[in-house]
C-alpha positions in Angstrom: 5.9 3.4 -10.6 3.0 2.3 -8.5 1.0 4.7 -6.4 -0.4 3.6 -3.2 -2.6 5.1 -0.5 -3.5 8.7 -1.5 -4.1 10.9 1.5 -4.3 7.7 3.6 -5.4 9.1 6.9 -7.7 11.9 5.7 -9.4 9.6 3.1 -9.8 6.8 5.6 -11.4 9.1 8.2 -13.9 10.6 5.8 -14.9 7.3 4.1 -15.2 4.9 7.0 -17.5 6.6 9.5 -20.9 5.2 8.5 -21.8 5.9 12.1 -21.0 9.6 11.6 -23.2 9.6 8.5 -26.1 8.2 10.4 -25.5 10.5 13.3 -25.6 13.5 10.9 -28.9 12.2 9.4 -30.6 11.4 12.7 -29.0 13.7 15.3 -28.2 10.8 17.5 -26.6 11.6 20.8 -24.6 8.5 21.5 -20.8 8.8 21.0 -19.6 6.8 18.0 -16.6 4.6 18.5 -13.3 6.2 17.5 -11.4 3.0 17.6 -11.9 2.1 14.0 -9.5 4.8 12.8 -6.5 3.4 14.7 -7.3 -0.1 13.6 -7.4 1.0 10.0 -4.3 3.2 10.4 -2.5 0.1 11.8 -3.6 -1.9 8.8 -2.3 0.8 6.4 1.0 0.9 8.3 1.3 -2.9 8.2 0.6 -3.0 4.4 3.2 -0.4 3.8 5.8 -2.2 5.9 5.2 -5.6 4.2 6.5 -4.2 0.9 10.0 -4.6 2.4 11.5 -1.8 0.2 14.4 -1.1 2.5 14.7 -4.3 4.4 14.3 -2.7 7.8 10.5 -2.8 8.0 10.2 -5.8 10.4 9.8 -3.8 13.6 7.3 -1.5 11.9 5.2 -4.4 10.8 5.2 -5.9 14.3 4.3 -2.5 15.7 1.5 -2.0 13.2 0.1 -5.4 14.1 0.2 -4.5 17.8 -1.6 -1.3 17.1 -4.3 -3.2 15.3 -4.7 -5.6 18.2 -4.9 -2.8 20.8 -7.3 -0.8 18.6 -9.6 -3.8 18.1 -9.7 -4.5 21.8 -10.6 -0.8 22.5 -13.1 -0.8 19.6 -15.0 -3.7 21.0 -14.8 -2.3 24.5 -16.3 1.0 23.3 -19.0 -0.8 21.5 -19.9 -2.8 24.6 -20.1 0.5 26.5 -22.5 1.9 24.0 -24.6 -1.3 24.2 -24.8 -1.0 28.0 -25.7 2.7 27.7 -28.5 1.9 25.3 -29.8 -1.0 27.4 -30.0 1.3 30.5 -31.6 4.2 28.7 -33.9 2.5 26.2 -36.7 1.3 28.5 -37.6 4.8 29.7 -36.5 6.8 26.6 -39.0 9.0 24.7 -39.6 7.7 21.2 -37.3 10.3 19.5 -34.4 9.3 21.7 -35.1 5.6 21.2 -35.1 6.2 17.5 -31.7 7.9 17.7 -30.2 5.2 19.8 -31.3 2.4 17.6 -30.1 4.2 14.5 -26.7 5.0 16.0 -26.2 1.5 17.3 -27.1 0.2 13.8 -24.5 2.3 12.3 -21.9 1.3 14.9 -22.7 -2.4 14.3 -22.4 -1.9 10.5 -19.0 -0.4 10.9 -17.9 -3.3 13.0 -19.3 -5.8 10.4 -22.0 -7.2 12.7 -24.6 -7.2 10.0 -27.5 -9.0 11.8 -27.1 -6.7 14.8 -27.0 -3.7 12.5 -30.2 -4.8 10.7 -32.0 -5.4 13.9 -31.3 -1.9 15.1 -32.2 -0.2 11.8 -35.5 -2.2 11.7 -36.2 -1.2 15.3 -35.6 2.5 14.3 -37.9 2.1 11.3 -40.7 0.8 13.4 -40.5 4.1 15.4 -40.1 6.3 12.3 -41.2 4.4 9.2 -41.2 7.6 7.1 -37.4 8.2 7.5 -35.8 7.3 4.1 -32.3 7.1 5.6 -33.3 4.2 7.8 -34.5 2.2 4.8 -31.4 3.2 2.9 -29.1 1.8 5.6 -31.1 -1.4 5.8 -30.5 -1.8 2.1 -26.8 -1.4 2.6 -26.8 -4.1 5.3 -28.8 -6.5 3.1 -26.3 -5.9 0.2 -23.3 -6.5 2.5 -25.0 -9.7 3.6 -25.6 -10.8 0.0 -29.4 -10.5 0.2 -30.3 -8.8 -3.1 -34.1 -9.2 -2.9 -34.3 -7.7 0.5 -31.9 -4.9 -0.5 -34.1 -4.0 -3.5 -37.2 -3.8 -1.3 -35.4 -1.5 1.1 -33.9 0.7 -1.6 -37.4 0.9 -3.2 -39.0 2.0 0.1 -36.3 4.7 0.6 -37.0 6.1 -2.8 -40.8 6.0 -2.4 -40.5 8.1 0.7 -38.4 10.6 -1.3 -39.4 10.1 -5.0 -37.6 13.3 -6.2 -34.2 12.2 -4.9 -32.2 11.0 -7.9 -29.6 9.2 -5.8 -32.2 6.9 -4.3 -33.9 6.7 -7.7 -30.6 5.4 -9.2 -30.0 3.0 -6.4 -33.4 1.3 -6.8 -33.5 1.5 -10.6 -30.0 0.0 -11.0 -30.8 -2.9 -8.7 -34.2 -3.6 -10.3 -32.8 -3.5 -13.8 -30.1 -5.9 -12.7 -32.8 -8.2 -11.4 -34.7 -7.9 -14.7 -37.5 -5.9 -13.0 -37.7 -3.4 -15.9 -41.3 -2.4 -15.5 -40.8 -1.6 -11.8 -37.7 0.5 -12.6 -39.6 2.8 -15.0 -40.8 5.2 -12.3 -37.4 5.9 -10.8 -36.0 6.2 -14.3 -38.5 9.0 -14.9 -37.0 10.8 -11.9 -33.5 10.4 -13.4 -34.7 11.7 -16.7 -36.0 14.9 -15.1 -32.9 15.2 -13.0 -30.6 15.2 -16.1 -32.5 18.2 -17.4 -32.2 20.0 -14.1 -28.5 19.4 -13.9 -28.0 20.6 -17.5 -29.9 23.8 -16.7 -28.1 24.4 -13.3 -31.3 24.0 -11.3 -30.3 20.8 -9.4 -28.3 21.4 -6.2 -25.2 19.2 -6.6 -23.9 17.1 -3.7 -20.4 16.1 -2.9 -20.0 12.3 -3.0 -23.7 11.6 -3.2 -23.4 7.8 -3.0 -22.7 6.0 0.3 -20.7 2.8 0.5 -20.1 0.9 3.8 -16.6 -0.7 3.9 -13.6 -0.8 6.2 -11.4 1.1 3.7 -12.9 2.8 0.7 -11.4 1.4 -2.5 -10.4 4.7 -3.9 -8.1 5.4 -0.8 -5.5 3.7 -3.1 -5.1 4.9 -6.7 -3.7 1.5 -7.8 -4.2 -2.1 -6.6 -2.6 -2.4 -3.2 -2.6 -6.2 -2.7 -1.7 -8.1 0.4 1.5 -10.1 0.1 1.0 -13.7 -0.8 1.9 -15.0 2.7 -0.7 -12.6 4.3 -3.6 -13.3 2.0 -5.5 -15.4 4.5 -5.3 -12.6 7.1 -6.5 -9.9 4.7 -9.3 -12.1 3.5 -10.5 -12.5 7.0 -10.4 -8.7 7.4 -12.6 -8.3 4.4 -15.1 -10.6 6.2 -14.9 -8.5 9.3 -13.4 -11.5 11.2 -10.8 -9.3 12.8 -9.8 -11.5 15.7 -9.1 -14.5 13.4 -7.4 -12.1 11.0 -4.9 -11.0 13.6 -4.1 -14.6 14.4 -3.5 -15.4 10.8 -1.3 -12.3 10.3 0.9 -13.1 13.3 1.3 -16.6 12.0 2.5 -15.3 8.6 4.9 -12.9 10.2 6.6 -15.7 12.1 7.9 -17.2 8.8 8.6 -14.0 6.9 12.3 -13.4 6.3 11.8 -9.7 6.4 10.4 -9.8 9.9 11.3 -13.0 11.7 14.3 -12.7 14.0 16.5 -9.6 14.6 18.6 -8.2 11.8 22.4 -8.5 12.1 24.4 -5.4 12.7 25.6 -5.4 9.1 22.1 -5.7 7.7 20.9 -2.9 10.0 23.8 -0.7 8.8 23.0 -1.6 5.2 19.4 -0.7 5.4 20.2 2.6 7.2 22.6 3.5 4.5 20.1 2.6 1.8 17.5 4.9 3.4 20.1 7.7 3.5 20.9 7.2 -0.2 24.4 6.0 0.5 24.2 3.2 -2.1 27.9 2.3 -2.0 28.0 2.0 1.8 24.8 0.0 1.8 26.3 -2.4 -0.8 29.4 -2.9 1.3 27.4 -3.7 4.4 25.1 -6.1 2.6 28.2 -7.8 1.0 29.6 -8.3 4.5 26.3 -9.7 5.7 26.4 -12.2 2.8 30.0 -13.2 3.6 28.9 -13.9 7.2 25.6 -15.6 6.3 25.7 -16.8 2.7 22.2 -18.4 3.1 20.5 -15.2 4.0 17.9 -14.6 1.3 17.3 -11.1 2.6 20.9 -10.1 2.3 21.0 -11.2 -1.3 17.7 -9.4 -2.0 18.9 -6.1 -0.5 22.3 -6.1 -2.2 20.3 -6.7 -5.4 18.4 -3.4 -4.7 21.7 -1.5 -4.5 22.8 -2.9 -7.9 19.4 -2.1 -9.4 19.8 1.5 -8.1 23.0 1.9 -10.1 21.5 0.1 -13.2 24.0 -2.8 -12.8 21.3 -5.2 -13.8 23.3 -8.3 -14.3 24.6 -8.3 -10.7 21.1 -7.4 -9.4 19.6 -10.4 -11.3 22.3 -12.7 -10.0 21.6 -11.9 -6.4 17.8 -12.0 -6.8 18.0 -15.4 -8.4 20.0 -16.6 -5.4 17.5 -15.1 -3.0 14.7 -17.0 -4.8 16.7 -20.3 -4.5 17.2 -19.7 -0.8 13.6 -18.7 0.0 11.2 -19.9 -2.8 8.1 -18.9 -0.8 9.1 -15.2 -0.6 7.4 -13.3 -3.4 9.5 -10.1 -2.9 12.6 -11.3 -4.8 10.5 -12.8 -7.5 8.6 -9.5 -8.1 11.9 -7.6 -7.9 13.5 -9.9 -10.5 10.7 -9.4 -12.9 11.0 -5.6 -12.6 14.8 -5.6 -13.1 14.6 -7.9 -16.1 12.0 -5.6 -17.6 14.2 -2.6 -17.1 17.2 -4.5 -18.4 15.3 -5.0 -21.7 14.6 -8.8 -21.2 10.8 -9.0 -21.4 10.8 -12.7 -22.2 12.8 -13.6 -19.0 10.6 -11.2 -17.0 7.5 -13.1 -18.3 9.1 -16.4 -17.4 9.8 -15.2 -13.9 6.2 -14.1 -13.4 4.9 -17.4 -14.7 7.1 -19.2 -12.3 5.9 -16.8 -9.5 2.2 -17.5 -10.0 2.9 -21.2 -10.2 4.9 -21.3 -7.0 2.7 -18.7 -5.2 -0.8 -18.9 -6.6 -1.9 -16.3 -3.9 0.5 -13.7 -5.1 -1.9 -11.1 -6.4 0.9 -8.8 -7.4 2.5 -11.5 -9.6 -0.9 -12.2 -11.3 -1.4 -8.4 -11.8 2.0 -7.9 -13.4 1.7 -10.9 -15.6 -1.7 -9.9 -16.7 -0.5 -6.4 -17.6 2.4 -7.9 -19.5 0.0 -10.1 -21.5 -2.2 -7.1 -22.1 0.7 -5.0 -23.5 1.4 -7.7 -26.0 -2.3 -8.0 -27.1 -2.8 -11.4 -25.5 -6.2 -10.3 -24.1 -7.6 -13.6 -23.0 -4.5 -14.5 -21.0 -4.4 -11.0 -19.6 -8.0 -11.2 -18.4 -7.4 -14.6 -16.8 -4.5 -13.3 -14.7 -6.1 -10.0 -13.8 -9.4 -11.7 -12.7 -7.3 -14.0 -10.6 -5.6 -11.0 -9.0 -9.0 -9.3 -8.5 -10.3 -12.4 -6.6 -7.5 -12.0 -4.0 -7.5 -9.6 -1.1 -6.3 -6.0 -1.3 -6.4 -2.9 0.9 -7.7 -0.8 -1.9 -7.3 0.1 -5.6 -9.3 -2.9 -7.1 -11.5 -0.4 -9.0 -8.5 0.3 -11.3 -8.1 -3.4 -11.9 -11.7 -3.9 -12.9 -11.3 -0.9 -15.2 -8.5 -2.7 -17.0 -10.4 -6.0 -17.1 -13.4 -4.2 -18.6 -11.3 -2.5 -21.3 -9.7 -5.8 -22.2 -13.1 -7.3 -22.7 -14.1 -4.4 -24.9 -10.9 -4.9 -27.0 -12.3 -8.2 -28.1 -15.9 -6.8 -28.3 -17.2 -8.8 -25.3 -19.6 -6.2 -24.1 -21.4 -8.4 -21.6 -18.2 -9.3 -19.8 -17.1 -5.7 -19.9 -20.4 -4.7 -18.2 -19.7 -7.2 -15.4 -16.2 -5.8 -14.8 -17.4 -2.2 -14.9 -20.3 -3.0 -12.6 -17.7 -4.1 -10.0 -15.9 -0.9 -10.6 -19.0 1.1 -9.9 -19.8 -0.8 -6.7 -16.3 -0.3 -5.4 -16.2 3.5 -6.2 -19.8 4.7 -6.6 -18.6 8.3 -6.6 -16.4 7.9 -9.6 -18.0 9.5 -12.6 -15.7 7.7 -15.1 -16.8 4.4 -13.6 -20.5 5.1 -14.3 -19.7 6.5 -17.7 -17.7 3.5 -18.8 -20.3 1.1 -17.5 -22.8 3.1 -19.5 -20.8 2.8 -22.7 -20.5 -1.0 -22.2 -24.2 -1.3 -21.5 -25.0 0.6 -24.8 -22.8 -1.8 -26.7 -24.7 -4.7 -25.1 -28.0 -3.1 -26.2 -29.2 -2.4 -22.6 -30.5 1.2 -23.1 -32.3 1.7 -19.7 -29.3 0.6 -17.7 -26.9 2.7 -19.8 -29.1 5.8 -19.4 -29.2 5.7 -15.6 -25.4 5.2 -15.5 -24.8 8.4 -17.5 -27.2 10.3 -15.2 -25.3 8.9 -12.2 -22.1 10.2 -13.8 -23.7 13.7 -13.8 -24.8 13.4 -10.2 -21.1 12.9 -9.3 -19.6 15.3 -11.9 -22.2 17.8 -13.3 -19.7 19.2 -15.9 -19.1 15.9 -17.7 -19.6 16.6 -21.4 -19.4 13.0 -22.5 -22.2 12.0 -20.1 -24.4 14.8 -21.5 -23.6 13.6 -25.0 -24.5 10.0 -24.3 -27.8 11.0 -22.6 -28.6 13.3 -25.5 -28.0 10.5 -28.0 -30.3 8.1 -26.1 -33.0 10.8 -26.0 -32.5 11.4 -29.7 -32.9 7.7 -30.5 -36.1 7.6 -28.5 -37.4 10.8 -30.2 -37.4 12.7 -26.9 -36.3 15.8 -28.7 -36.8 18.5 -26.0 -35.0 16.4 -23.4 -32.2 15.8 -26.0 -31.8 19.5 -26.7 -31.3 20.4 -23.0 -28.4 18.0 -22.5 -26.8 18.4 -25.9 -26.7 22.2 -25.6 -24.9 21.7 -22.3 -22.5 19.3 -23.8 -21.6 21.8 -26.6 -21.3 24.6 -24.0 -18.7 22.6 -22.0 -16.8 21.2 -24.9 -17.3 23.3 -28.0 -14.9 21.3 -30.2 -16.8 18.0 -29.7 -17.9 17.1 -33.3 -20.1 14.3 -32.2 -22.1 16.5 -29.9 -22.4 19.1 -32.6 -23.8 16.5 -35.0 -26.3 15.2 -32.5 -27.5 18.7 -31.6 -27.8 19.7 -35.2 -29.8 16.6 -36.0 -32.3 17.0 -33.2 -32.8 20.7 -33.9 -33.6 19.9 -37.5 -36.0 17.2 -36.5 -37.7 19.8 -34.3 -38.1 22.1 -37.3 -35.3 24.5 -36.3 -33.6 24.3 -39.6 -31.3 27.3 -39.4 -30.0 26.5 -35.9 -29.6 22.9 -36.8 -27.7 23.7 -40.0 -25.2 25.9 -38.1 -24.4 23.0 -35.8 -23.9 20.6 -38.7 -21.6 23.1 -40.4 -19.5 23.3 -37.3 -19.6 19.5 -37.2 -18.2 19.2 -40.7 -15.4 21.7 -39.9 -14.4 19.8 -36.8 -14.6 16.5 -38.7 -12.2 17.9 -41.3 -9.7 18.9 -38.6 -10.0 15.4 -37.0 -9.3 13.8 -40.4 -6.2 15.9 -40.9 -5.0 15.0 -37.4 -5.5 11.3 -38.1 -3.6 11.6 -41.4 -0.7 13.1 -39.6 -0.8 10.4 -37.0 -0.8 7.7 -39.7 2.1 9.5 -41.4 4.1 9.4 -38.2 3.3 5.7 -37.8 4.6 5.0 -41.3 7.8 7.0 -40.7 8.4 4.9 -37.6 8.0 1.7 -39.5 10.4 2.9 -42.2 12.9 4.0 -39.6 12.9 0.5 -38.1 13.5 -1.0 -41.6 16.4 1.4 -42.2 17.9 0.5 -38.8 17.8 -3.2 -39.6 19.4 -2.5 -42.9 22.2 -0.6 -41.2 21.2 2.7 -43.0 21.6 4.6 -39.8 21.9 8.1 -41.4 18.6 7.5 -43.2 17.0 6.2 -40.0 18.2 9.3 -38.1 16.7 11.5 -40.8 13.4 9.8 -40.4 13.4 10.1 -36.6 14.2 13.8 -37.0 11.0 14.1 -39.1 9.1 12.2 -36.4 10.4 14.6 -33.7 9.3 17.6 -35.7 5.8 16.0 -36.2 5.4 15.0 -32.6 7.3 17.5 -30.4 7.6 16.8 -26.7 7.5 13.0 -26.9 10.5 11.7 -24.9 10.6 8.3 -26.6 11.0 9.9 -30.0 14.1 11.7 -28.8 15.5 8.5 -27.3 15.0 6.7 -30.6 16.6 9.5 -32.6 19.6 9.5 -30.2 20.1 5.8 -30.7 20.0 6.2 -34.5 22.5 9.1 -34.3 24.8 7.1 -32.0 24.7 4.1 -34.3 25.7 6.5 -37.2 28.6 7.9 -35.3 27.1 11.3 -34.5 27.8 11.0 -30.8 27.5 14.7 -29.8 24.2 15.0 -31.5 23.1 11.7 -29.9 24.0 13.0 -26.4 22.0 16.2 -27.1 18.9 14.2 -28.0 19.3 12.0 -24.8 19.5 15.2 -22.8 16.3 16.5 -24.4 14.6 13.2 -23.7 15.6 13.4 -20.0 14.2 17.0 -19.9 10.9 15.5 -21.1 10.9 13.0 -18.1 12.2 10.0 -20.0 12.5 6.6 -18.4 15.4 5.9 -16.0 17.0 3.6 -18.7 17.7 6.8 -20.7 20.2 7.9 -18.0 22.1 4.6 -18.3 22.2 4.9 -22.1 23.5 8.5 -21.9 26.1 7.5 -19.3 27.4 4.7 -21.6 27.5 7.1 -24.5 29.6 9.6 -22.5 32.0 6.9 -21.6 32.3 6.0 -25.3 32.9 9.7 -26.1 35.8 9.8 -23.5 33.9 12.0 -21.1 34.2 10.2 -17.8 33.1 13.1 -15.7 29.9 13.6 -17.6 29.3 9.8 -17.4 29.8 9.8 -13.7 27.4 12.8 -13.2 24.8 11.0 -15.3 25.1 7.8 -13.3 24.9 9.8 -10.0 21.7 11.4 -11.2 20.4 7.9 -12.2 21.3 6.6 -8.7 19.5 9.6 -7.1 16.4 8.9 -9.3 16.3 5.2 -8.4 16.6 6.1 -4.8 13.6 8.4 -5.1 11.7 5.6 -6.7 12.6 3.4 -3.8 11.2 6.0 -1.4 8.1 6.3 -3.5 7.5 2.6 -3.5 7.8 2.6 0.3 5.7 5.7 0.9 3.0 4.4 -1.5 2.4 1.5 0.8 
């Protein structure tokens, strides 16, 4: 299931207040506007409501939009008050107070997306205190937001020159200069990062929590998966990304007017149905929705919602029937299209699910969710180029958060076909969206190594350590780069730390043994290489077992197709013994036993799979088996559990938004 905004309010508050960051740096006395938070909270509430999980979210969506409108009005009013305060104080203010006022106003303008005003204020502050690194750093952030890379590099460079031992600023300038092919200019900040890696490895560098700053309305990692705007609302969300909030609200209100979830008031039957659905009373909900359809056969929402009740009880054929009718009645509504693809997938009809998604992206090119699901479907079937095309199309559309995960997937698809340069581009976007994600830096570093770009790879691995000082893979990569460049003392520092954190890392043992021997420490190096050979032998044995299990699965499939179900069951028992704790293995064993007439044993395996958190489909299979065994009570209990589980998934979908 999808996950949505994680810790939405807390994460938003911490990540959005660039003004508060500047205030902490500069001790500015002006009050920062508090109206950004209600605006963002309204946006979060709107995005959740637009999922339409229960069908009663219309009033919530309208209320969220009203909240955004009021918050924007108050936000701009507060900003004007601050402008008036500064205008009255500035002419007679001492230089220190003037500095603080300019810096705070710059941060407030940056929060509001008024980039030219923000830059003017930070530059004015810099003229008063040219030796303050933070002022140049914020100018760089403004230049980047305005797509002015050359000016951004100069500002990052100045911030680092004022604080040359700061590895965060060293990374920022080196990364931008290397991107601009200014390799010679990047060598000095790279030297700072080289020294920092050794300091981190020896616990002599004071770690910082979230060392990298990113100015944005909502931090991308506020959502753990892509949280896209619905197709009909893409224009409004795109305007929000451009900080054109007034125009965005106009576009969002226009979209709401034609949304079947929101437009008009729900009939009493629909209201009763959605209330019952929220309470988990599926049968009552279905009855009310059926009555609503009888009264208004052309209601796409009534058909969509009754389909939800059939999905909740795994009656997939009826769910599909009503979703198809909802699509016919309202082709521009993406909700029934996405729901149909999901139900078809759960019903074991992947080809029809793919066809549904293809039709969805053709009918609604701005449906980022449809492009995302189609791309993932292609990726699961090893159709990498088609997957990348769909995922990149999705990534180009607007989202409230979670795009970093999408760029991670795109980059890995490129690596699957050995396109390292394209992977670097995707991982670079990942890093820019979530600069405090160590994995993002590390994966970008790996791709850069594959592309032969050593300097860029090196600074990414150091950045990973700045975020996560106990990352053994980053230490190993840095050590290997040092080893290749014959920087042996530097290599030993980081490789010893890698081994200390992860003693069973054969690759780290090998690299450390190699560098010690090259430094003339034969005995110490030999011990590391002996441990490497031991770990390698264990890895070979694990791989052999994995291959053996793969062969057993292939043979079990052959025996099933031949109708030799007892032999297939015996093979699946061997697989379960070799891979204990894998739910899908128990499901396959259960299916083989059921086909061979061993119904009690099959039921036992289904129960074991469920205990291992098997997919909801397992409950349906077990319920059907109990019916076949003449155990209606057990079947009913299993279906009731399935219904409860599906209801929880509904709540999770709604809460995630």
